[in-house]
C-alpha positions as a LaTeX table, in Angstrom:
\begin{tabular}{lrrr}
\hline
Residue & $x$ (\AA) & $y$ (\AA) & $z$ (\AA) \\
\hline
Met1 & $-101.44$ & 32.38 & $-89.14$ \\
Thr2 & $-101.99$ & 35.51 & $-87.11$ \\
Ile3 & $-99.58$ & 37.08 & $-84.62$ \\
Gly4 & $-101.09$ & 38.74 & $-81.56$ \\
Leu5 & $-99.62$ & 42.12 & $-80.59$ \\
Leu6 & $-100.19$ & 43.56 & $-77.13$ \\
Ala7 & $-99.54$ & 46.91 & $-75.53$ \\
Ala8 & $-100.68$ & 48.29 & $-72.20$ \\
Ile9 & $-101.08$ & 52.02 & $-72.73$ \\
Pro10 & $-101.85$ & 54.37 & $-75.65$ \\
Gln11 & $-98.26$ & 55.62 & $-75.89$ \\
Glu12 & $-97.15$ & 52.05 & $-76.64$ \\
Leu13 & $-100.08$ & 51.16 & $-78.89$ \\
Val14 & $-99.96$ & 54.16 & $-81.20$ \\
His15 & $-96.62$ & 53.29 & $-82.85$ \\
Leu16 & $-98.05$ & 50.00 & $-84.11$ \\
Arg17 & $-101.62$ & 51.09 & $-84.80$ \\
Asp18 & $-100.44$ & 53.93 & $-87.06$ \\
Ala19 & $-98.46$ & 51.42 & $-89.15$ \\
Leu20 & $-101.32$ & 48.92 & $-89.48$ \\
Asp21 & $-102.80$ & 48.32 & $-92.94$ \\
Gly22 & $-106.39$ & 47.22 & $-93.53$ \\
Asp23 & $-107.51$ & 47.95 & $-89.99$ \\
Ser24 & $-110.84$ & 46.43 & $-88.97$ \\
Thr25 & $-111.91$ & 46.41 & $-85.34$ \\
Glu26 & $-113.87$ & 44.16 & $-83.03$ \\
Thr27 & $-114.72$ & 44.92 & $-79.41$ \\
Ile28 & $-114.77$ & 42.10 & $-76.85$ \\
Ala29 & $-114.89$ & 42.56 & $-73.08$ \\
Gly30 & $-114.37$ & 46.26 & $-73.54$ \\
Leu31 & $-111.16$ & 45.70 & $-75.52$ \\
Arg32 & $-110.74$ & 46.89 & $-79.11$ \\
Phe33 & $-108.97$ & 44.34 & $-81.29$ \\
His34 & $-107.51$ & 45.66 & $-84.55$ \\
Arg35 & $-107.14$ & 43.14 & $-87.38$ \\
Gly36 & $-104.83$ & 44.01 & $-90.23$ \\
Thr37 & $-101.36$ & 43.58 & $-91.62$ \\
Leu38 & $-98.11$ & 45.03 & $-90.31$ \\
Asp39 & $-95.37$ & 45.07 & $-92.93$ \\
Gly40 & $-97.24$ & 42.33 & $-94.76$ \\
His41 & $-97.78$ & 40.08 & $-91.73$ \\
Ala42 & $-101.28$ & 39.26 & $-90.46$ \\
Val43 & $-101.70$ & 40.60 & $-86.92$ \\
Val44 & $-104.28$ & 41.36 & $-84.27$ \\
Leu45 & $-103.32$ & 44.42 & $-82.24$ \\
Val46 & $-104.89$ & 45.34 & $-78.91$ \\
Gly47 & $-104.36$ & 47.64 & $-75.97$ \\
Ala48 & $-104.76$ & 45.46 & $-72.91$ \\
Gly49 & $-104.54$ & 48.05 & $-70.16$ \\
Ile50 & $-102.14$ & 47.99 & $-67.24$ \\
Gly51 & $-101.48$ & 44.98 & $-65.03$ \\
Lys52 & $-101.33$ & 41.21 & $-65.03$ \\
Val53 & $-105.07$ & 40.54 & $-64.93$ \\
Asn54 & $-105.71$ & 42.76 & $-67.95$ \\
Thr55 & $-102.91$ & 41.03 & $-69.82$ \\
Ala56 & $-104.15$ & 37.55 & $-68.88$ \\
Leu57 & $-107.64$ & 38.39 & $-70.12$ \\
Thr58 & $-106.38$ & 39.86 & $-73.37$ \\
Ala59 & $-103.83$ & 37.13 & $-74.10$ \\
Thr60 & $-106.50$ & 34.49 & $-73.51$ \\
Leu61 & $-108.76$ & 36.13 & $-76.07$ \\
Leu62 & $-105.90$ & 36.41 & $-78.58$ \\
Ala63 & $-105.10$ & 32.73 & $-78.15$ \\
Asp64 & $-108.61$ & 31.30 & $-77.97$ \\
Arg65 & $-110.86$ & 33.68 & $-79.92$ \\
Phe66 & $-108.40$ & 34.85 & $-82.56$ \\
Gly67 & $-106.23$ & 31.72 & $-82.85$ \\
Cys68 & $-102.93$ & 33.59 & $-82.68$ \\
Arg69 & $-99.86$ & 31.42 & $-83.12$ \\
Leu70 & $-97.58$ & 33.74 & $-81.11$ \\
Ile71 & $-98.18$ & 36.75 & $-78.86$ \\
Val72 & $-95.81$ & 39.71 & $-78.53$ \\
Phe73 & $-95.86$ & 42.48 & $-75.95$ \\
Ser74 & $-94.30$ & 45.74 & $-77.14$ \\
Gly75 & $-93.88$ & 48.54 & $-74.63$ \\
Val76 & $-91.86$ & 50.19 & $-71.91$ \\
Ala77 & $-90.46$ & 49.18 & $-68.52$ \\
Gly78 & $-88.42$ & 50.44 & $-65.61$ \\
Gly79 & $-84.73$ & 49.61 & $-65.56$ \\
Leu80 & $-83.27$ & 47.46 & $-62.75$ \\
Asp81 & $-79.79$ & 46.64 & $-64.04$ \\
Pro82 & $-77.49$ & 49.59 & $-63.19$ \\
Ala83 & $-75.58$ & 48.95 & $-66.41$ \\
Leu84 & $-78.64$ & 50.01 & $-68.45$ \\
Ala85 & $-79.90$ & 53.51 & $-69.21$ \\
Ile86 & $-83.16$ & 55.13 & $-70.23$ \\
Gly87 & $-83.83$ & 54.22 & $-73.85$ \\
Asp88 & $-82.07$ & 50.85 & $-73.74$ \\
Val89 & $-84.20$ & 47.85 & $-74.70$ \\
Val90 & $-84.57$ & 44.54 & $-72.87$ \\
Ile91 & $-86.00$ & 41.49 & $-74.63$ \\
Ala92 & $-87.08$ & 38.86 & $-72.13$ \\
Asp93 & $-85.54$ & 35.43 & $-72.30$ \\
Arg94 & $-87.33$ & 34.75 & $-69.00$ \\
Thr95 & $-90.16$ & 36.44 & $-67.12$ \\
Val96 & $-90.90$ & 36.22 & $-63.37$ \\
Gln97 & $-93.85$ & 37.49 & $-61.37$ \\
His98 & $-91.91$ & 39.14 & $-58.57$ \\
Asp99 & $-94.98$ & 39.88 & $-56.42$ \\
Ala100 & $-96.10$ & 36.22 & $-56.15$ \\
Gly101 & $-94.86$ & 34.12 & $-53.24$ \\
Val102 & $-94.92$ & 33.66 & $-49.49$ \\
Ile103 & $-94.79$ & 36.42 & $-46.87$ \\
Glu104 & $-93.01$ & 35.50 & $-43.64$ \\
His105 & $-91.50$ & 37.82 & $-41.04$ \\
Glu106 & $-92.84$ & 40.79 & $-43.02$ \\
Gln107 & $-90.76$ & 39.77 & $-46.05$ \\
Leu108 & $-91.88$ & 38.42 & $-49.41$ \\
Ala109 & $-90.09$ & 35.34 & $-50.70$ \\
Thr110 & $-90.89$ & 35.23 & $-54.42$ \\
Tyr111 & $-92.23$ & 31.86 & $-55.55$ \\
Gln112 & $-93.72$ & 30.53 & $-58.77$ \\
Ala113 & $-97.11$ & 32.10 & $-59.47$ \\
Gly114 & $-99.95$ & 29.66 & $-58.74$ \\
His115 & $-97.83$ & 27.63 & $-56.32$ \\
Val116 & $-96.94$ & 27.65 & $-52.65$ \\
Pro117 & $-94.07$ & 25.53 & $-51.29$ \\
Phe118 & $-96.11$ & 23.51 & $-48.75$ \\
Phe119 & $-99.09$ & 22.74 & $-51.02$ \\
Asn120 & $-98.02$ & 22.34 & $-54.65$ \\
Pro121 & $-94.25$ & 22.88 & $-54.57$ \\
Thr122 & $-92.14$ & 23.42 & $-57.67$ \\
Asp123 & $-88.53$ & 24.09 & $-58.50$ \\
Arg124 & $-89.53$ & 26.50 & $-61.27$ \\
Leu125 & $-89.42$ & 30.25 & $-61.07$ \\
Gly126 & $-90.83$ & 32.14 & $-64.00$ \\
Tyr127 & $-91.39$ & 31.28 & $-67.64$ \\
Ala128 & $-88.68$ & 30.90 & $-70.25$ \\
Ala129 & $-89.11$ & 32.24 & $-73.75$ \\
Asp130 & $-88.66$ & 29.75 & $-76.58$ \\
Ala131 & $-84.92$ & 29.31 & $-76.98$ \\
Ala132 & $-85.00$ & 28.85 & $-80.77$ \\
Leu133 & $-87.13$ & 31.96 & $-81.15$ \\
Ile134 & $-84.74$ & 34.00 & $-79.01$ \\
Glu135 & $-81.80$ & 32.79 & $-81.09$ \\
Arg136 & $-83.52$ & 33.91 & $-84.29$ \\
Leu137 & $-84.03$ & 37.33 & $-82.74$ \\
Arg138 & $-80.37$ & 37.56 & $-81.73$ \\
Glu139 & $-79.33$ & 36.87 & $-85.31$ \\
Arg140 & $-81.89$ & 39.25 & $-86.78$ \\
Leu141 & $-80.89$ & 42.07 & $-84.45$ \\
Ala142 & $-77.11$ & 41.52 & $-84.59$ \\
Asp143 & $-76.55$ & 44.46 & $-86.95$ \\
Phe144 & $-79.66$ & 46.48 & $-86.07$ \\
Val145 & $-79.01$ & 49.93 & $-84.63$ \\
Leu146 & $-81.68$ & 52.04 & $-83.00$ \\
Pro147 & $-81.49$ & 55.82 & $-83.44$ \\
Pro148 & $-80.28$ & 57.77 & $-80.39$ \\
Leu149 & $-82.94$ & 59.38 & $-78.28$ \\
Ser150 & $-83.65$ & 63.00 & $-79.06$ \\
His151 & $-81.94$ & 65.71 & $-77.06$ \\
Ala152 & $-85.30$ & 66.53 & $-75.46$ \\
Ala153 & $-85.54$ & 62.94 & $-74.22$ \\
Gly154 & $-82.04$ & 62.95 & $-72.80$ \\
Gly155 & $-80.24$ & 61.42 & $-75.75$ \\
Gly156 & $-76.50$ & 61.88 & $-75.85$ \\
Gly157 & $-75.94$ & 60.76 & $-79.42$ \\
Val158 & $-75.37$ & 57.11 & $-78.44$ \\
Pro159 & $-77.68$ & 54.44 & $-79.89$ \\
Pro160 & $-79.69$ & 52.55 & $-77.24$ \\
Arg161 & $-78.45$ & 49.09 & $-76.31$ \\
Ile162 & $-80.50$ & 45.97 & $-77.02$ \\
Val163 & $-80.01$ & 43.20 & $-74.46$ \\
Phe164 & $-81.64$ & 39.89 & $-73.60$ \\
Gly165 & $-82.40$ & 39.01 & $-69.99$ \\
Thr166 & $-84.91$ & 38.50 & $-67.21$ \\
Ile167 & $-87.87$ & 40.85 & $-67.01$ \\
Leu168 & $-89.85$ & 40.95 & $-63.77$ \\
Ser169 & $-93.58$ & 41.65 & $-63.55$ \\
Gly170 & $-95.79$ & 42.76 & $-60.68$ \\
Asp171 & $-98.90$ & 44.81 & $-60.05$ \\
Gln172 & $-96.86$ & 47.63 & $-58.57$ \\
Tyr173 & $-95.27$ & 50.69 & $-60.11$ \\
Ile174 & $-91.72$ & 50.76 & $-58.71$ \\
His175 & $-90.75$ & 54.18 & $-57.43$ \\
Cys176 & $-88.11$ & 53.12 & $-54.89$ \\
Glu177 & $-84.33$ & 52.66 & $-55.17$ \\
Ala178 & $-84.22$ & 50.05 & $-52.40$ \\
Thr179 & $-86.83$ & 47.89 & $-54.12$ \\
Arg180 & $-85.13$ & 48.34 & $-57.48$ \\
Asp181 & $-81.81$ & 47.19 & $-56.05$ \\
Arg182 & $-83.41$ & 44.22 & $-54.26$ \\
Leu183 & $-85.20$ & 43.01 & $-57.39$ \\
His184 & $-82.00$ & 43.18 & $-59.40$ \\
Arg185 & $-79.87$ & 41.55 & $-56.71$ \\
Lys186 & $-82.21$ & 38.74 & $-55.63$ \\
Leu187 & $-84.02$ & 37.93 & $-58.87$ \\
Gly188 & $-81.53$ & 39.05 & $-61.49$ \\
Gly189 & $-84.04$ & 41.31 & $-63.16$ \\
His190 & $-82.89$ & 43.59 & $-65.96$ \\
Ala191 & $-86.21$ & 45.43 & $-66.12$ \\
Val192 & $-89.55$ & 45.53 & $-64.31$ \\
Glu193 & $-93.07$ & 46.08 & $-65.59$ \\
Met194 & $-96.64$ & 45.02 & $-64.84$ \\
Glu195 & $-97.72$ & 42.58 & $-67.57$ \\
Gly196 & $-95.13$ & 40.19 & $-69.05$ \\
Gly197 & $-95.28$ & 37.54 & $-66.34$ \\
Ala198 & $-98.96$ & 37.01 & $-67.03$ \\
Leu199 & $-98.26$ & 36.78 & $-70.76$ \\
Gly200 & $-95.74$ & 33.99 & $-70.14$ \\
Gln201 & $-98.16$ & 32.09 & $-67.91$ \\
Ile202 & $-101.09$ & 32.30 & $-70.33$ \\
Cys203 & $-99.02$ & 31.42 & $-73.39$ \\
Glu204 & $-97.57$ & 28.38 & $-71.63$ \\
Ala205 & $-101.10$ & 27.22 & $-70.82$ \\
Phe206 & $-102.03$ & 27.45 & $-74.51$ \\
Gly207 & $-98.73$ & 26.02 & $-75.74$ \\
Leu208 & $-97.84$ & 29.24 & $-77.56$ \\
Pro209 & $-94.51$ & 31.06 & $-77.88$ \\
Trp210 & $-94.33$ & 34.64 & $-76.63$ \\
Leu211 & $-92.08$ & 37.67 & $-76.74$ \\
Asn212 & $-91.75$ & 40.61 & $-74.39$ \\
Ile213 & $-89.91$ & 43.64 & $-75.80$ \\
Arg214 & $-89.42$ & 46.58 & $-73.44$ \\
Ala215 & $-87.67$ & 49.91 & $-73.83$ \\
Leu216 & $-86.65$ & 51.57 & $-70.57$ \\
Ser217 & $-88.71$ & 54.67 & $-69.89$ \\
Asp218 & $-87.34$ & 55.15 & $-66.37$ \\
Leu219 & $-84.97$ & 53.54 & $-63.86$ \\
Ala220 & $-87.58$ & 52.54 & $-61.24$ \\
Gly221 & $-86.22$ & 55.00 & $-58.65$ \\
Arg222 & $-87.38$ & 58.16 & $-57.00$ \\
Glu223 & $-87.52$ & 60.06 & $-60.29$ \\
Ser224 & $-89.35$ & 57.30 & $-62.16$ \\
Arg225 & $-92.74$ & 58.98 & $-62.38$ \\
Phe226 & $-91.19$ & 62.08 & $-63.90$ \\
Asp227 & $-88.89$ & 60.15 & $-66.25$ \\
Phe228 & $-91.80$ & 57.98 & $-67.40$ \\
Ala229 & $-93.88$ & 61.00 & $-68.37$ \\
Thr230 & $-90.94$ & 62.56 & $-70.22$ \\
Phe231 & $-89.65$ & 59.55 & $-72.13$ \\
Val232 & $-92.52$ & 57.05 & $-72.53$ \\
His233 & $-93.69$ & 58.03 & $-76.01$ \\
Glu234 & $-90.26$ & 58.20 & $-77.59$ \\
Val235 & $-88.78$ & 55.07 & $-76.06$ \\
Ala236 & $-91.93$ & 53.07 & $-76.87$ \\
Ala237 & $-91.09$ & 53.72 & $-80.53$ \\
Ser238 & $-87.91$ & 51.68 & $-80.04$ \\
Ser239 & $-89.85$ & 48.61 & $-78.91$ \\
Ala240 & $-92.14$ & 48.95 & $-81.93$ \\
Ala241 & $-89.15$ & 49.34 & $-84.26$ \\
Ile242 & $-87.58$ & 46.16 & $-82.91$ \\
Leu243 & $-90.84$ & 44.28 & $-83.28$ \\
Arg244 & $-91.13$ & 45.33 & $-86.90$ \\
Arg245 & $-87.51$ & 44.33 & $-87.52$ \\
Val246 & $-88.03$ & 40.80 & $-86.18$ \\
Leu247 & $-91.47$ & 40.11 & $-87.71$ \\
Pro248 & $-90.00$ & 38.15 & $-90.65$ \\
Val249 & $-88.42$ & 35.57 & $-88.30$ \\
Leu250 & $-91.36$ & 35.08 & $-85.95$ \\
\hline
\end{tabular}
């Protein structure tokens, strides 16, 4: 059965599209879906655009129209964990929509998307990736080493780290140290982006496993917009490389 592959922006999409064999395209809702094989595996590849709504729309089509058995997001994110650096890769074992919740006293208390505590309360927060799938990835990647970033992209000759952890999603580009620190401290986020939380929600609704693989293009602080522009293309290649490495165990 087919694996759905998602990216948000052209710099993420190109690394997978260029490796696709037997590419045939179909346009639905303004989205171009590429059918083909990637390293011998049947896939449908699509650029969803930025944000949770775009991802929800695209993931729904991959699940319902194309019958994908699993959906993977490959792309970049901003780093939250101070132990991580640009170029490191975070694979989500849990995803949380950090911008969903209740606002009181001018503060947002993050709560499970689609719920409010006084109407349809829940003890859940976020969506967990399939534990058996994550374990297969850990084994597959145990001896996998990514090449260091180029000197032009700030590489210091050290291979990027690959870690598993919580990735936060929200329809906001984080360009603020205080917000970065709060998201890491209060929600335990390793990275932040704008799509993965919606992917987890849609895949749970369809009973499908999902993966979210993100290379850090910036550190979500005051220099993030400049770092993103400098590093996005090169670090996105790391996410694509990891995806291709783990395809045989998906």
